C-alpha positions in Angstrom: -0.6 -17.1 17.2 -2.6 -15.0 14.7 -2.0 -11.2 14.3 -4.6 -9.0 12.7 -2.4 -5.9 11.8 -4.8 -3.1 10.7 -4.4 0.4 9.8 -6.7 3.1 11.1 -9.6 4.5 9.0 -9.6 7.4 6.7 -9.2 10.9 8.1 -9.9 14.4 6.6 -6.4 14.8 6.0 -5.9 11.4 4.3 -8.7 12.5 1.9 -7.0 15.9 1.3 -3.6 14.3 0.7 -2.0 16.0 3.8 0.9 14.4 5.7 -0.4 13.6 9.1 2.4 12.0 11.0 1.9 12.4 14.7 -0.7 15.3 14.4 -3.6 13.9 16.3 -6.3 14.1 13.3 -9.6 12.3 14.1 -11.4 9.9 11.9 -13.7 11.3 9.1 -17.2 10.1 8.7 -16.0 7.7 6.0 -13.3 6.6 8.3 -15.8 5.8 11.2 -17.9 3.8 8.6 -14.8 1.8 7.5 -14.0 1.0 11.2 -17.5 0.0 11.9 -17.4 -2.4 8.8 -14.2 -3.7 10.1 -15.9 -4.4 13.4 -18.6 -6.3 11.7 -16.0 -8.5 10.0 -14.2 -9.2 13.2 -17.3 -9.8 15.4 -17.2 -13.6 14.9 -13.6 -13.8 16.0 -12.4 -14.6 19.5 -9.8 -11.8 20.0 -7.5 -12.3 23.0 -5.7 -9.0 23.1 -5.8 -5.8 21.4 -3.2 -3.0 21.2 -3.3 0.2 19.2 -1.4 3.4 18.6 -2.5 6.2 21.1 -3.4 8.5 18.3 -7.1 9.3 18.2 -7.6 7.8 14.6 -6.1 4.5 15.6 -7.8 4.5 19.0 -11.3 5.0 17.6 -10.7 2.4 14.7 -9.6 -0.2 17.4 -12.7 0.6 19.7 -15.2 0.3 16.8 -13.4 -2.8 15.5 -13.8 -4.4 18.8 -17.3 -3.4 19.5 -18.6 -2.3 22.9 -18.4 -5.6 24.5 -14.6 -6.0 23.9 -13.6 -2.3 23.9 -12.2 -2.5 27.6 -9.4 -4.9 26.5 -7.8 -2.2 24.4 -4.2 -1.2 25.5 -1.9 1.3 23.9 1.8 1.5 22.9 3.5 4.6 21.9 5.9 2.4 19.8 3.0 2.1 17.3 2.7 5.8 16.7 2.9 7.1 13.1 6.2 8.3 11.6 6.9 11.8 12.8 7.0 13.8 9.5 8.2 16.9 11.4 8.1 20.0 9.4 6.0 18.1 6.7 3.1 17.5 8.8 -0.2 19.3 7.7 1.4 20.0 4.3 0.2 18.9 0.9 2.6 17.1 -1.4 2.5 20.0 -3.7 3.4 22.4 -0.9 6.4 20.0 0.1 7.3 20.1 -3.5 7.9 23.7 -3.4 9.7 23.9 0.0 11.7 20.7 0.1 11.7 19.2 -3.5 14.9 17.2 -3.2 13.8 15.3 0.0 10.5 14.7 -1.3 12.0 13.2 -4.4 14.2 10.9 -2.3 11.1 10.0 -0.1 9.5 8.7 -3.3 12.5 7.1 -4.8 14.7 6.0 -1.8 12.6 6.3 1.2 15.1 4.4 3.4 17.5 7.2 2.9 15.2 10.1 4.3 15.3 11.6 7.7 12.1 13.8 8.0 13.0 17.5 8.8 12.5 17.6 12.5 11.1 14.2 12.4 12.0 10.3 12.1 13.5 8.1 9.4 11.8 4.8 8.5 14.6 2.8 10.4 13.8 4.8 13.5 10.2 3.7 13.1 11.0 0.1 12.7 13.4 0.4 15.8 10.5 1.3 18.0 7.6 -0.5 16.2 9.1 -4.0 16.2 9.7 -4.1 20.0 6.1 -2.9 20.4 4.7 -5.7 18.3 7.0 -8.1 20.2 5.5 -6.7 23.5 2.0 -7.1 22.1 2.7 -10.9 21.4 4.2 -11.7 24.8 2.4 -14.8 26.3 0.1 -15.3 23.4 -0.8 -19.1 22.8 -0.8 -20.8 19.5 -4.5 -20.2 18.7 -4.6 -16.8 20.3 -5.7 -13.8 17.9 -4.0 -10.4 18.5 -5.5 -7.2 17.1 -2.9 -4.4 16.4 -4.2 -1.1 15.0 -1.5 1.3 13.7 -0.6 3.4 10.8 0.5 3.3 7.2 4.2 3.8 7.7 4.2 1.6 10.8 2.6 -1.2 9.1 4.7 -1.1 6.1 8.0 -1.2 8.1 6.8 -4.3 10.1 5.6 -6.0 7.1 8.8 -5.3 5.2 10.8 -6.9 8.0 8.5 -10.0 8.0 8.8 -10.4 4.4 12.3 -9.8 4.3 12.2 -6.7 2.2 14.6 -3.8 2.6 13.0 -0.6 3.6 13.9 0.9 0.0 11.0 -1.4 -1.3 8.4 0.1 1.1 6.3 1.4 -1.8 5.8 -1.9 -3.5 2.7 -2.7 -1.5 -0.2 -0.6 -0.2 -2.0 -0.2 3.2 -5.6 0.9 2.8 -7.7 2.6 5.5 -8.9 -0.2 8.0 -7.0 -2.8 5.9 -6.3 -6.1 7.5 -2.9 -8.0 7.3 -3.1 -11.6 8.7 0.2 -12.8 10.1 0.8 -16.3 11.7 3.5 -18.0 13.5 4.9 -19.5 16.6 6.8 -16.4 17.6 7.2 -12.8 16.6 10.5 -13.6 14.7 8.9 -16.5 12.8 5.7 -14.8 11.4 4.4 -15.4 7.8 2.3 -13.0 6.0 -1.1 -14.9 5.2 -3.0 -11.9 3.9 -1.8 -8.6 2.8 -3.8 -5.2 2.5 -7.3 -7.1 2.8 -9.9 -4.4 2.9 -12.7 -6.5 1.4 -15.1 -5.3 4.3 -15.5 -1.8 2.6 -13.9 -1.9 -0.8 -14.5 -4.1 -3.8 -11.8 -5.3 -6.1 -10.1 -2.4 -8.0 -12.0 0.1 -5.9 -9.2 1.1 -3.4 -8.6 4.9 -2.9 -4.9 5.7 -3.1 -4.0 8.3 -0.6 -1.5 10.8 -1.7 0.4 11.5 1.5 3.1 9.2 2.9 
């Protein structure tokens, strides 16, 4: 089976560098344009199934990526929700640096060790996101294509597991808005990463915007 693991498009909070977590922030105009560009790229593909996080930014990204003719196939799984940042949600990094500096430093240097204040750890995200991916893959044939639209932290923990990386190395790769990661394999526990952080549908080489919040 082939899995297209995508991230949602840009939101106003992404552009401002605010921690979103599970606050239901919609796509910005830029994010909508990115999702439409993703849809143009995916239009020739025969997608067998599509699953998304129920948050609005992922839902609309998936709908635009699928296009009107395929939008009805979209299903949702709460296991794909973004990491709950708890008390950090809605804050800029500069604000967190003043209120919670030690935890912010740990998040940047040892992310696997952090339990968000009133929120989740990366391991907690993986523990719910991996079963969600497995559910999405159930019954798919060897040539079937699955589209999954989720979030930065969700994609990172899933990719880390597939790549055999510890969660401590979560920051060694990026997940751009509406990026595509292509995974292939006979089963969810035997996936290989074929493409990583491919956002060529809206960004040229060396042009990716690096968001400041995660």
